[in-house]
Every structure is written in structure tokens, then in C-alpha cells.
DRENLOVO-915765 format. One record per residue: residue number from 1; residue in three letters; x, y, z of N, C-alpha, C in turn. Coordinates in nm, 3 decimals. Atoms other than C-alpha are relative to their C-alpha. Layout:
residues N
pos	code	nu	nv	nw	cau	cav	caw	cu	cv	cw
NUM	ALA	X	Y	Z	X	Y	Z	X	Y	Z
...
//
This chain:
residues 184
pos	code	nu	nv	nw	cau	cav	caw	cu	cv	cw
1	MET	-0.057	0.130	0.004	-0.144	1.307	-2.032	-0.056	-0.063	-0.151
2	THR	0.054	0.040	0.125	-0.115	1.192	-2.374	-0.063	-0.126	-0.018
3	ASN	0.088	0.139	0.008	-0.295	0.867	-2.493	0.081	-0.110	-0.003
4	ILE	-0.095	0.097	-0.043	0.008	0.677	-2.504	0.040	-0.028	0.115
5	ALA	-0.030	0.010	-0.144	0.094	0.724	-2.167	-0.112	-0.037	0.085
6	THR	0.097	0.062	-0.037	-0.246	0.662	-2.077	-0.034	-0.127	-0.023
7	LYS	0.027	0.101	0.029	-0.280	0.361	-2.227	0.123	-0.107	0.063
8	ALA	-0.139	0.054	-0.050	0.091	0.256	-2.070	-0.067	-0.033	0.132
9	GLN	0.068	-0.025	-0.149	-0.058	0.352	-1.724	-0.110	-0.131	0.016
10	HIS	0.102	0.112	0.006	-0.358	0.126	-1.799	0.081	-0.136	0.006
11	LEU	-0.060	0.122	0.025	-0.157	-0.171	-1.907	0.064	-0.010	0.149
12	ILE	-0.058	0.068	-0.149	0.080	-0.171	-1.582	-0.061	-0.017	0.090
13	LEU	0.108	0.033	-0.119	-0.225	-0.158	-1.343	-0.066	-0.136	-0.037
14	LEU	0.065	0.102	0.045	-0.410	-0.426	-1.535	0.099	-0.109	0.013
15	MET	-0.111	0.097	0.008	-0.098	-0.641	-1.580	0.036	-0.048	0.143
16	ALA	-0.001	0.028	-0.113	-0.041	-0.614	-1.209	-0.080	-0.081	0.107
17	LEU	0.127	0.060	-0.057	-0.364	-0.706	-1.107	-0.073	-0.097	-0.044
18	ILE	0.098	0.092	0.078	-0.515	-0.913	-1.355	0.092	-0.099	-0.073
19	LEU	-0.074	0.091	0.092	-0.251	-1.066	-1.601	0.087	-0.066	0.021
20	SER	-0.067	0.089	-0.052	0.007	-1.196	-1.394	0.024	0.039	0.156
21	PRO	0.017	-0.030	-0.174	0.080	-1.237	-1.039	0.121	0.122	0.042
22	LEU	-0.102	-0.149	-0.055	0.246	-0.935	-0.829	0.111	-0.053	0.036
23	ILE	-0.126	0.031	-0.045	0.582	-0.937	-0.730	-0.013	0.101	0.141
24	ILE	0.048	-0.067	-0.115	0.520	-0.855	-0.372	0.118	-0.035	0.119
25	SER	-0.094	-0.017	-0.089	0.799	-0.771	-0.093	-0.052	0.045	0.154
26	LYS	0.041	-0.022	-0.110	0.714	-0.772	0.277	0.089	0.130	0.047
27	GLU	-0.042	-0.122	-0.043	0.772	-0.408	0.411	0.029	0.000	0.133
28	SER	-0.047	-0.009	-0.108	0.959	-0.384	0.734	-0.015	0.105	0.096
29	HIS	-0.008	-0.122	-0.069	0.920	-0.029	0.867	-0.130	-0.010	0.062
30	ALA	0.116	-0.072	-0.087	0.718	0.086	1.158	-0.049	0.111	-0.047
31	SER	0.055	-0.126	0.046	0.448	0.326	1.063	-0.112	0.045	0.100
32	SER	0.086	-0.019	-0.096	0.218	0.498	1.273	-0.172	-0.019	-0.065
33	ILE	0.164	0.056	0.063	-0.195	0.409	1.213	-0.060	0.128	-0.008
34	ALA	0.072	-0.127	0.026	-0.369	0.686	1.069	-0.117	0.010	0.073
35	PRO	0.142	-0.006	-0.066	-0.673	0.845	1.248	-0.101	-0.021	-0.037
36	ASP	0.132	0.061	0.062	-0.930	0.741	1.007	-0.016	-0.150	0.060
37	ILE	-0.022	0.140	-0.014	-0.829	0.368	1.115	-0.046	-0.002	0.142
38	GLN	0.003	-0.025	-0.126	-0.823	0.470	1.476	-0.103	0.039	0.051
39	ALA	0.149	-0.037	-0.030	-1.162	0.616	1.473	-0.095	-0.125	-0.033
40	ARG	0.094	0.070	0.078	-1.336	0.320	1.294	0.072	-0.132	0.077
41	LEU	-0.012	0.160	-0.070	-1.147	0.024	1.500	0.076	0.020	0.137
42	SER	-0.032	-0.042	-0.146	-1.099	-0.024	1.879	0.145	-0.082	0.005
43	ALA	-0.124	0.047	-0.029	-0.734	-0.048	1.958	0.065	-0.034	-0.118
44	PRO	-0.048	0.050	0.104	-0.604	-0.095	1.584	0.138	-0.067	0.015
45	ASP	-0.128	0.032	0.037	-0.279	-0.294	1.508	0.004	-0.056	-0.134
46	LYS	-0.042	0.072	0.126	-0.124	-0.370	1.188	0.035	-0.128	0.011
47	ILE	-0.083	0.105	-0.011	-0.081	-0.745	1.164	0.060	-0.051	-0.153
48	GLY	-0.064	0.036	0.127	0.049	-0.743	0.779	0.027	0.081	-0.095
49	GLN	-0.027	-0.113	0.079	0.186	-0.544	0.514	0.081	-0.044	-0.126
50	VAL	-0.100	0.048	0.111	0.305	-0.618	0.178	-0.002	0.149	-0.120
51	ASP	-0.057	-0.093	0.053	0.459	-0.391	-0.108	-0.041	-0.050	-0.163
52	ALA	0.020	0.057	0.153	0.298	-0.457	-0.480	0.069	0.072	-0.106
53	ARG	-0.083	0.005	0.104	0.554	-0.437	-0.770	-0.045	-0.053	-0.117
54	PHE	-0.015	0.082	0.119	0.542	-0.482	-1.132	0.090	0.056	-0.097
55	LEU	-0.088	-0.041	0.105	0.828	-0.506	-1.347	0.105	0.143	0.088
56	GLY	-0.088	-0.072	-0.075	1.019	-0.340	-1.041	-0.069	0.146	0.029
57	LEU	0.030	-0.139	-0.064	0.784	-0.019	-0.993	-0.097	-0.054	0.094
58	ARG	0.068	0.016	-0.133	0.624	0.014	-0.671	-0.148	0.058	-0.053
59	LEU	0.144	-0.035	0.051	0.210	0.036	-0.740	-0.043	0.045	0.132
60	TYR	0.046	-0.029	-0.148	0.103	0.038	-0.386	0.042	-0.084	0.106
61	SER	-0.009	0.034	-0.103	0.149	-0.065	-0.049	-0.124	-0.064	0.084
62	ALA	0.156	0.050	-0.037	-0.136	-0.277	0.117	0.036	-0.027	0.140
63	ALA	0.005	0.057	-0.121	-0.179	-0.329	0.496	-0.122	-0.050	0.052
64	LEU	0.113	0.021	-0.074	-0.411	-0.476	0.717	-0.017	0.026	0.150
65	PHE	-0.027	-0.016	-0.167	-0.509	-0.378	1.072	-0.152	-0.066	0.060
66	THR	0.102	0.073	-0.092	-0.720	-0.562	1.311	-0.052	0.077	0.144
67	GLU	0.027	-0.060	-0.128	-0.863	-0.472	1.653	0.078	-0.101	0.081
68	LYS	-0.108	0.044	-0.086	-0.575	-0.534	1.903	0.077	-0.076	-0.038
69	GLY	-0.096	0.073	0.074	-0.386	-0.699	1.632	-0.046	-0.177	0.008
70	THR	0.068	0.129	0.023	-0.613	-1.034	1.651	-0.001	-0.056	-0.105
71	PRO	-0.022	0.068	0.138	-0.588	-1.282	1.380	-0.145	0.048	-0.112
72	PHE	0.111	-0.021	0.104	-0.788	-1.208	1.071	-0.108	-0.089	-0.001
73	ARG	0.131	0.106	0.034	-1.139	-1.359	1.031	-0.085	0.101	-0.052
74	TRP	0.081	-0.100	0.073	-1.389	-1.218	0.802	-0.070	0.065	0.082
75	GLN	0.087	-0.011	-0.089	-1.631	-1.188	1.075	0.014	0.102	0.084
76	ARG	-0.056	-0.101	-0.109	-1.418	-0.970	1.286	0.026	0.144	-0.058
77	PRO	-0.031	-0.134	0.022	-1.371	-0.574	1.265	0.175	-0.014	-0.080
78	PHE	-0.120	-0.049	0.043	-1.082	-0.490	1.032	0.020	0.133	-0.126
79	ALA	0.002	-0.096	0.081	-0.957	-0.213	0.782	0.105	-0.034	-0.101
80	LEU	-0.100	0.036	0.110	-0.757	-0.267	0.460	0.015	0.136	-0.037
81	GLU	-0.028	-0.116	0.039	-0.546	0.017	0.378	0.102	-0.014	-0.130
82	LEU	-0.114	-0.009	0.127	-0.376	0.082	-0.002	0.053	0.127	0.000
83	THR	-0.086	-0.133	0.000	-0.104	0.337	-0.006	0.056	-0.011	-0.159
84	TYR	-0.049	0.007	0.112	-0.056	0.439	-0.367	0.142	0.065	-0.049
85	LYS	-0.157	-0.021	0.029	0.311	0.459	-0.525	-0.017	0.105	-0.134
86	ARG	-0.004	-0.078	0.176	0.180	0.633	-0.891	-0.171	0.043	0.020
87	SER	0.103	-0.059	0.039	-0.105	0.799	-1.032	-0.102	-0.130	-0.074
88	PHE	0.083	0.093	0.113	-0.420	0.563	-1.147	-0.153	0.082	-0.011
89	SER	0.140	-0.051	0.007	-0.770	0.698	-1.272	-0.086	-0.095	0.067
90	ARG	0.132	0.053	-0.036	-1.101	0.615	-1.122	-0.027	-0.121	-0.079
91	LYS	-0.004	0.141	0.097	-1.141	0.385	-1.454	0.048	-0.083	-0.002
92	ARG	-0.069	0.124	-0.009	-0.877	0.187	-1.425	0.006	-0.063	0.143
93	LEU	0.010	0.104	-0.118	-0.922	0.100	-1.058	-0.123	-0.091	0.004
94	VAL	0.118	0.072	-0.016	-1.269	0.012	-1.112	0.012	-0.113	-0.083
95	SER	-0.003	0.083	0.070	-1.190	-0.173	-1.412	0.095	-0.141	0.031
96	ALA	-0.088	0.124	-0.081	-0.905	-0.382	-1.239	-0.061	-0.079	0.086
97	SER	0.103	0.071	-0.119	-1.148	-0.466	-0.942	-0.103	-0.083	-0.068
98	LEU	0.109	0.075	0.062	-1.407	-0.590	-1.178	0.080	-0.138	-0.094
99	SER	-0.064	0.097	0.038	-1.171	-0.777	-1.368	0.040	-0.107	0.092
100	GLU	-0.019	0.102	-0.113	-1.025	-0.958	-1.053	-0.135	-0.052	0.051
101	LEU	0.141	0.072	-0.042	-1.406	-1.040	-0.984	-0.049	-0.100	-0.083
102	GLU	0.068	0.079	0.126	-1.466	-1.177	-1.306	0.100	-0.107	0.014
103	ARG	-0.064	0.102	0.006	-1.164	-1.390	-1.275	0.010	-0.099	0.112
104	VAL	0.049	0.117	-0.143	-1.251	-1.559	-0.906	-0.115	-0.031	-0.055
105	GLU	0.152	0.038	-0.008	-1.628	-1.568	-0.992	-0.026	-0.037	-0.117
106	GLY	0.061	-0.004	0.147	-1.662	-1.573	-1.360	-0.093	0.097	-0.014
107	LYS	0.105	-0.126	0.020	-1.905	-1.325	-1.508	-0.140	-0.029	0.074
108	GLN	0.140	-0.008	-0.075	-2.212	-1.279	-1.287	-0.083	0.077	-0.042
109	ALA	0.106	-0.094	0.028	-2.540	-1.113	-1.330	0.013	0.149	0.056
110	ASP	-0.021	-0.124	-0.088	-2.454	-0.847	-1.062	0.099	0.084	-0.026
111	HIS	-0.137	-0.034	0.014	-2.115	-0.767	-1.157	-0.037	0.178	-0.093
112	LYS	0.057	-0.132	0.090	-2.291	-0.436	-1.395	-0.042	0.091	0.149
113	SER	0.022	-0.062	-0.140	-2.436	-0.325	-1.035	0.099	0.033	0.077
114	ILE	-0.090	0.016	-0.104	-2.119	-0.385	-0.844	0.089	0.144	-0.083
115	GLU	-0.075	-0.106	0.094	-1.915	-0.161	-1.154	-0.079	0.119	0.028
116	THR	0.099	-0.095	-0.025	-2.198	0.110	-1.094	0.043	0.071	0.118
117	LYS	0.002	-0.047	-0.135	-2.169	0.128	-0.727	0.160	0.047	0.023
118	LEU	-0.160	-0.001	-0.038	-1.744	0.114	-0.741	-0.005	0.141	-0.112
119	ASN	0.026	-0.137	0.058	-1.790	0.408	-1.023	-0.028	0.131	0.098
120	GLY	0.091	-0.095	-0.086	-1.977	0.593	-0.766	0.101	0.029	0.107
121	CYS	-0.100	0.007	-0.093	-1.727	0.533	-0.502	0.129	0.036	0.000
122	PHE	-0.153	0.010	0.015	-1.367	0.499	-0.630	0.033	0.163	-0.073
123	LYS	-0.042	-0.102	0.030	-1.171	0.831	-0.692	0.132	-0.029	-0.098
124	ALA	-0.124	0.008	0.015	-0.865	0.882	-0.897	0.098	0.015	0.117
125	VAL	-0.109	-0.047	-0.110	-0.534	0.869	-0.701	0.109	0.018	-0.065
126	LYS	-0.117	-0.024	0.035	-0.216	0.995	-0.712	0.116	-0.049	0.121
127	ALA	-0.094	0.046	-0.099	0.138	0.909	-0.525	-0.027	0.041	0.115
128	ARG	0.009	0.006	-0.175	0.096	0.867	-0.131	-0.161	0.030	0.029
129	ASP	0.130	-0.016	-0.034	-0.294	0.889	-0.166	-0.018	-0.138	0.077
130	ARG	0.017	0.134	-0.076	-0.455	0.611	0.077	-0.137	-0.004	-0.008
131	PHE	0.131	0.078	-0.025	-0.778	0.413	0.025	-0.015	-0.081	0.105
132	VAL	0.048	0.075	-0.107	-0.918	0.273	0.351	-0.141	-0.087	-0.068
133	ALA	0.134	0.094	0.037	-1.178	-0.036	0.311	-0.017	-0.021	0.140
134	ILE	-0.004	0.080	-0.149	-1.322	-0.095	0.662	-0.201	-0.049	-0.052
135	PRO	0.143	0.056	-0.016	-1.634	-0.356	0.635	-0.105	0.053	0.101
136	GLN	0.107	-0.012	-0.082	-1.986	-0.283	0.783	-0.084	-0.137	0.013
137	GLY	0.108	0.115	-0.001	-2.103	-0.638	0.814	0.077	-0.081	-0.139
138	LYS	-0.038	0.067	0.092	-2.104	-0.872	0.547	-0.032	0.074	-0.146
139	ASN	0.063	-0.067	0.092	-2.287	-0.680	0.314	0.017	0.164	-0.032
140	SER	-0.026	-0.139	0.004	-2.152	-0.346	0.343	0.154	0.068	0.022
141	VAL	-0.122	-0.032	-0.033	-1.824	-0.160	0.290	0.033	0.123	-0.015
142	SER	-0.030	-0.141	0.039	-1.704	0.206	0.364	0.132	0.031	-0.055
143	PHE	-0.150	-0.083	0.053	-1.416	0.386	0.176	0.034	0.137	0.015
144	LEU	-0.042	-0.130	-0.011	-1.223	0.637	0.253	0.144	0.048	-0.064
145	LEU	-0.116	-0.028	0.076	-0.970	0.835	0.059	0.088	0.107	0.067
146	ASN	-0.083	-0.120	-0.106	-0.705	1.034	0.285	-0.087	0.030	0.091
147	GLY	0.098	-0.026	-0.112	-0.935	1.012	0.552	-0.140	0.045	-0.004
148	ARG	0.123	-0.059	0.063	-1.256	1.137	0.391	-0.062	-0.098	-0.060
149	GLN	0.089	0.134	0.063	-1.522	0.871	0.339	-0.050	0.058	-0.129
150	THR	0.068	-0.020	0.105	-1.625	0.861	-0.026	-0.117	-0.054	-0.037
151	CYS	0.133	0.069	0.046	-1.902	0.605	-0.023	0.003	-0.109	0.100
152	ARG	0.032	0.084	-0.078	-2.040	0.325	0.155	-0.070	-0.104	-0.103
153	ILE	0.077	0.077	0.102	-2.131	0.021	-0.083	-0.063	-0.081	0.069
154	ASN	0.073	0.122	-0.062	-2.417	-0.209	0.014	-0.036	-0.099	-0.131
155	HIS	0.021	0.090	0.096	-2.424	-0.514	-0.177	0.018	-0.157	0.072
156	SER	0.001	0.142	-0.041	-2.468	-0.882	-0.124	0.143	-0.036	-0.002
157	ASN	-0.130	0.072	-0.060	-2.154	-1.033	0.038	0.120	0.074	-0.060
158	ILE	-0.073	-0.072	0.028	-1.980	-0.742	-0.066	0.151	-0.011	0.034
159	ARG	-0.137	0.041	-0.060	-1.691	-0.776	0.188	0.085	-0.082	-0.047
160	LYS	-0.133	0.102	0.046	-1.547	-1.095	0.088	0.016	0.004	-0.126
161	ARG	-0.001	-0.040	0.159	-1.644	-1.040	-0.299	0.144	0.079	-0.028
162	LEU	-0.116	-0.134	0.011	-1.427	-0.722	-0.303	0.111	0.018	0.052
163	LEU	-0.128	0.012	-0.072	-1.183	-0.757	-0.053	0.113	-0.130	0.015
164	GLY	-0.068	0.118	0.016	-1.104	-1.096	-0.126	0.101	0.015	-0.094
165	ILE	-0.119	-0.033	0.066	-0.899	-0.944	-0.402	0.146	-0.018	0.047
166	TRP	-0.102	0.015	-0.065	-0.630	-0.903	-0.164	0.007	-0.100	0.129
167	LEU	-0.005	0.087	-0.117	-0.741	-1.120	0.151	-0.087	-0.143	-0.004
168	SER	0.057	0.132	0.010	-0.836	-1.447	0.044	0.087	-0.062	-0.084
169	ASP	-0.092	0.074	0.086	-0.652	-1.757	-0.109	-0.023	-0.001	-0.150
170	THR	0.010	0.016	0.167	-0.802	-1.712	-0.434	0.048	0.154	-0.071
171	SER	-0.080	-0.113	0.050	-0.600	-1.400	-0.459	0.102	-0.011	-0.120
172	ARG	-0.080	0.007	0.077	-0.354	-1.332	-0.733	0.146	-0.085	0.041
173	ASP	-0.094	0.030	-0.042	-0.100	-1.409	-0.536	-0.013	-0.049	0.144
174	LYS	0.055	0.058	-0.118	-0.167	-1.652	-0.241	0.092	-0.001	0.119
175	GLN	-0.088	-0.028	-0.129	0.130	-1.595	-0.043	0.036	0.120	0.025
176	ALA	-0.002	-0.157	-0.026	0.142	-1.229	-0.069	-0.124	0.038	0.119
177	SER	0.143	-0.030	-0.062	-0.248	-1.252	0.060	0.031	-0.087	0.145
178	ARG	-0.040	0.074	-0.123	-0.107	-1.488	0.332	0.074	0.081	0.104
179	ARG	-0.104	-0.069	-0.104	0.162	-1.261	0.460	-0.082	0.133	0.041
180	LEU	0.040	-0.099	-0.026	-0.073	-0.954	0.440	-0.126	-0.059	0.117
181	ARG	0.125	0.057	-0.116	-0.353	-1.150	0.678	0.097	-0.050	0.128
182	GLY	-0.106	0.012	-0.107	-0.031	-1.185	0.901	0.025	-0.179	0.061
183	LEU	-0.020	0.167	-0.021	-0.029	-1.589	0.827	0.127	-0.071	-0.030
184	ASN	-0.137	0.055	0.033	0.330	-1.613	0.714	0.111	0.099	0.046
//
């Protein structure tokens, strides 16, 4: 990939996640629940789904699953699934995630530690790849890429801090986050 194409791809992801609100539309099609989610949640049911776009380009679809379709609460078991519509490098995914953490929290002393953990966890993705995040309590999140666990990050309050990028009212697009959480 040329340097110009790489920079353009990076700019698209950063602009979508960091620089401007995402254009989000609700997905209305039914889909089956992936085996990796079924194996980790009791009777999982999708409570919300949104499609992230930037300048008309589909970037990814996000879906939230809870046990038996119960309302989302941070303390209850859930799985956040991102299905990518285009390729992104590990470096871009980590950079965009850290930029969002800094936007919400300001610069924090532990961001370098989180970055190191994300670098060991995140992998490059291509169209149709699925990353699933499943919290294991408030200080631990397991990540699976296409059904295979890539890592488990243990860090103080990582569940809410990292997954809040999509699942909190401090998200770039509060209304899309509410739809993802099944609130609209």
C-alpha cells in the first residue's frame, strides 16, 4: 500500500472516531449470533446495532448483546461486536482508541500503559473481520478476533473507560450510543 493511501486510510479512521461525529444509521436486518458470543453469554440477544459511516463510507457495524436481551447495565454481562467494512492496521485502531480516551478523560498518566496493552491485543482488520469485546468484571476485558481470543486486558476500570467509546453518553455520537444500548 502506498504511503498516500496509508495516510488517507488513517485520516478516514481518525476523522470518523476522533475529529467529527459519526454518521450513524440503525441496521434493521436480522442476523444470527456468532458462536463466540453464544459461548460466553447465557442466552445472548442483540439489543442494539448501529452502522458507522464517514463521508458515505461504511467503516464498521457495532452490535451490543446482553443476556436474554436485558437492558444494558455496566455491571451485567454483555458483548460488544464490531464488524469491519474496510481494512485498518493495528496501529490505527490503537491510535484512534487512545485519541478517544484522551478526548473523554484528558491526558492521564496511565494512557501509555493502556496503549502498550492495546498494542499487544489489537490486530489489523480487513473487511468482514469481527472484533468482540467481553468484559470480565470492571477491570478486565477479553477481545476476540473472528472467534479467537487475542488477549485479555487487565487495567483499572478498563471496561467502562475503553468500551465507553461506544457505550456511554460521552461517546462522540450520544444518540448512536443510546441506540446501540437499546435506549432509542
